[in-house]
C-alpha positions in Angstrom: -46.0 -101.3 52.1 -46.6 -98.7 49.3 -46.4 -99.8 45.8 -43.0 -98.2 44.4 -44.3 -98.5 40.6 -40.8 -99.1 39.5 -39.9 -98.5 35.9 -36.8 -98.4 33.6 -36.2 -94.7 34.4 -36.1 -95.3 38.0 -39.0 -93.1 38.8 -41.0 -94.3 41.8 -44.0 -92.8 43.5 -42.5 -93.3 46.9 -39.9 -90.8 46.0 -42.4 -87.8 45.8 -41.8 -86.6 49.2 -39.2 -84.0 48.4 -36.9 -85.2 51.1 -34.2 -86.7 48.9 -31.0 -85.0 48.0 -30.5 -84.3 44.2 -27.2 -84.7 42.7 -25.8 -81.6 40.8 -24.5 -82.3 37.4 -21.0 -81.2 38.4 -21.1 -83.8 41.2 -22.2 -86.5 38.7 -19.2 -85.6 36.4 -16.8 -85.9 39.4 -18.2 -89.2 40.5 -18.0 -90.6 37.0 -14.4 -89.4 36.5 -13.3 -91.1 39.7 -15.4 -94.3 39.0 -13.7 -94.6 35.6 -10.2 -94.1 37.3 -11.1 -97.0 39.5 -12.2 -99.2 36.6 -8.8 -98.8 34.9 -7.0 -99.8 38.2 -6.1 -103.4 38.8 -5.9 -102.5 42.6 -9.8 -102.0 42.6 -11.1 -104.4 40.0 -12.1 -108.0 40.9 -13.4 -111.0 39.0 -17.0 -109.9 39.9 -16.6 -106.1 39.8 -14.9 -104.0 42.4 -13.3 -104.6 45.7 -16.0 -104.5 48.7 -14.8 -101.0 49.9 -14.8 -99.4 46.5 -17.7 -97.1 47.5 -15.8 -95.8 50.5 -13.0 -95.1 48.3 -15.2 -93.2 45.9 -16.3 -91.1 48.9 -12.9 -90.4 49.9 -11.9 -89.2 46.3 -15.1 -87.0 46.0 -14.5 -85.3 49.5 -11.0 -84.4 48.1 -12.4 -83.0 44.9 -15.4 -81.1 46.6 -14.3 -80.1 50.2 -17.4 -79.7 52.4 -19.5 -82.0 50.3 -22.2 -84.1 52.1 -22.2 -86.8 49.5 -21.4 -90.2 51.3 -21.0 -93.8 50.1 -24.4 -94.7 51.6 -27.0 -93.8 50.6 -25.6 -91.2 47.9 -23.1 -92.9 45.9 -24.4 -96.4 46.1 -27.8 -95.4 45.0 -26.4 -93.2 42.2 -24.4 -96.0 40.8 -27.4 -98.4 41.0 -29.5 -95.9 39.1 -26.9 -95.4 36.4 -26.6 -99.1 36.2 -30.4 -99.6 35.7 -30.5 -97.0 33.0 -27.6 -98.6 31.3 -29.4 -101.9 31.4 -32.6 -100.5 30.0 -30.5 -99.0 27.0 -28.8 -102.3 26.4 -32.2 -104.1 26.3 -33.4 -101.8 23.6 -29.9 -102.1 21.6 -30.3 -105.8 21.6 -33.3 -105.6 19.2 -32.4 -105.3 15.5 -33.4 -101.9 14.2 -32.3 -100.1 17.3 -29.0 -98.3 17.5 -27.5 -95.3 19.6 -26.8 -91.9 18.0 -23.5 -90.7 19.4 -24.0 -87.1 18.3 -27.6 -86.6 20.0 -27.0 -89.2 22.6 -30.4 -90.6 21.9 -31.6 -94.1 20.9 -32.4 -94.3 17.1 -35.1 -97.1 16.8 -37.4 -97.8 14.0 -41.1 -98.0 15.1 -41.3 -101.8 14.4 -38.2 -102.3 16.3 -39.3 -100.3 19.3 -42.6 -102.1 19.5 -40.6 -105.3 19.8 -38.5 -103.7 22.7 -41.8 -102.6 24.4 -43.1 -106.2 24.3 -40.0 -107.3 26.2 -40.3 -104.6 28.8 -43.0 -101.9 28.8 -41.2 -100.0 31.4 -38.5 -98.8 28.9 -41.1 -96.7 27.2 -39.8 -93.4 28.5 -36.2 -93.8 27.4 -36.6 -93.5 23.6 -36.2 -89.9 23.1 -34.2 -88.9 26.2 -30.6 -88.0 25.8 -28.2 -90.2 27.8 -24.9 -88.4 27.8 -23.3 -90.9 30.1 -23.9 -94.0 27.9 -20.3 -94.2 26.6 -19.1 -93.9 30.3 -21.5 -96.5 31.4 -20.3 -98.9 28.7 -16.8 -98.4 30.0 -17.9 -98.9 33.6 -20.6 -101.6 33.3 -19.5 -103.1 30.0 -22.0 -104.9 27.6 -23.6 -106.4 30.8 -22.6 -105.2 34.2 -19.4 -104.7 36.2 -20.6 -104.1 39.7 -21.7 -107.6 40.4 -25.6 -107.7 41.5 -28.2 -108.7 38.8 -29.6 -105.6 37.1 -33.1 -106.2 38.3 -32.9 -108.1 41.6 -34.5 -107.2 44.9 -31.4 -105.6 46.1 -31.3 -103.1 43.3 -35.0 -102.4 43.5 -34.8 -101.7 47.3 -31.8 -99.5 46.9 -33.4 -97.6 44.1 -36.3 -96.6 46.1 -33.9 -94.7 48.4 -32.0 -93.1 45.4 -32.0 -89.4 45.8 -33.0 -88.4 42.2 -32.9 -90.9 39.3 -34.0 -88.6 36.8 -31.3 -87.3 34.5 -30.8 -83.7 35.0 -30.9 -81.3 31.9 -28.0 -78.9 31.5 -25.0 -78.6 33.7 -24.9 -76.4 36.7 -21.6 -75.1 38.2 -20.7 -75.1 42.0 -22.0 -72.4 44.2 -19.7 -69.8 45.3 -18.9 -71.9 48.4 -17.2 -74.3 46.1 -13.5 -74.5 47.1 -10.7 -75.8 44.8 -8.4 -78.3 46.6 -5.5 -76.6 48.2 -3.0 -78.7 46.3 -4.3 -77.4 43.0 -1.9 -74.8 41.5 -3.6 -71.4 40.7 -3.8 -72.0 37.0 -5.3 -68.4 36.5 -1.9 -67.1 36.0 -1.1 -69.4 33.2 -0.6 -67.9 29.8 -3.2 -68.9 27.1 -0.7 -70.9 25.2 0.0 -73.1 28.2 -3.8 -73.6 28.8 -4.0 -74.5 25.0 -1.3 -77.3 25.6 -3.2 -78.6 28.5 -6.4 -78.9 26.4 -4.6 -80.2 23.3 -2.9 -83.0 25.5 -6.2 -84.4 26.2 -6.5 -85.5 22.8 -10.2 -85.4 22.4 -10.8 -81.7 21.3 -10.3 -80.3 17.8 -8.1 -77.4 17.2 -10.7 -75.0 17.1 -12.4 -76.3 20.3 -8.7 -76.0 22.0 -8.3 -72.3 20.8 -11.7 -71.3 21.8 -11.6 -73.0 25.1 -8.2 -71.7 26.0 -9.6 -68.0 25.3 -12.5 -68.6 27.5 -10.5 -70.2 30.4 -7.7 -67.7 30.4 -10.2 -64.8 30.8 -12.2 -66.5 33.5 -10.0 -67.6 36.6 -12.9 -69.1 38.5 -13.8 -71.5 35.5 -10.0 -72.3 35.0 -9.7 -73.4 38.7 -12.7 -75.3 38.3 -11.4 -77.0 35.2 -8.0 -77.9 36.8 -9.7 -79.4 39.8 -11.8 -81.9 37.8 -10.5 -85.4 37.3 -9.0 -85.9 33.7 -12.2 -87.9 32.7 -14.5 -84.9 33.5 -12.4 -82.1 31.9 -13.4 -82.8 28.3 -17.0 -82.8 29.1 -16.8 -79.7 31.2 -14.9 -77.9 28.0 -17.7 -79.0 25.7 -20.5 -77.5 28.1 -18.4 -74.4 28.4 -18.1 -74.1 24.6 -21.9 -74.7 24.0 -22.7 -71.9 26.6 -24.5 -74.2 28.9 -23.1 -72.3 31.9 -24.1 -68.9 30.5 -27.5 -68.7 32.1 -26.0 -69.4 35.6 -24.5 -65.8 35.7 -21.1 -66.8 36.2 -18.9 -64.0 34.9 
């Protein structure tokens, strides 16, 4: 059997076959939004994590949010969550060392050199995480907690085997928007006809954007029906992040008018 050369970033040599399906950033946003909804629901939480059929429920929710998607509970959703869980565990390992913190602005670990040397002595496979941004860390804390919330140990054989089958564990830089074939669910109201002040009220009600951010985002969304439809089609947990990427101009290079 080929050596997978597993490390904390989830990068394995066995995956270098180009045959795995990569997740698009907007798909990850939608998955995380639905996962957080389930975390807050007493109907899906159990003492050791989630009900046994939670992956199938996530697939159902994603297929509603993204009609025509080929993402499935196995292997796609299962392996993505396992990879997220492993990354979260690596960060937690680093943060357990005095002198290591997490910069919430840059989303990057902030460790002194002596502290990082101690982290590497504990587990040399975390070497690649120090200077990488981890935009989902706060979400992982909500889902996995200070330890884990899915049930299986972070480094057991089941996790390692599943991660070998993971489509693309490397966090993607930037955020891509859906292709033109993306279809907004039919039950979503055509928000393109909303007045700018109504869009502003929707943004303001999220409670996580400044006044200036709400004003700027309302202007951008009111002028672009496609992006407004996408915004209203996302789960609540994904909307704030989408708006921040929109304001930062992360979508401009995609050529969406």
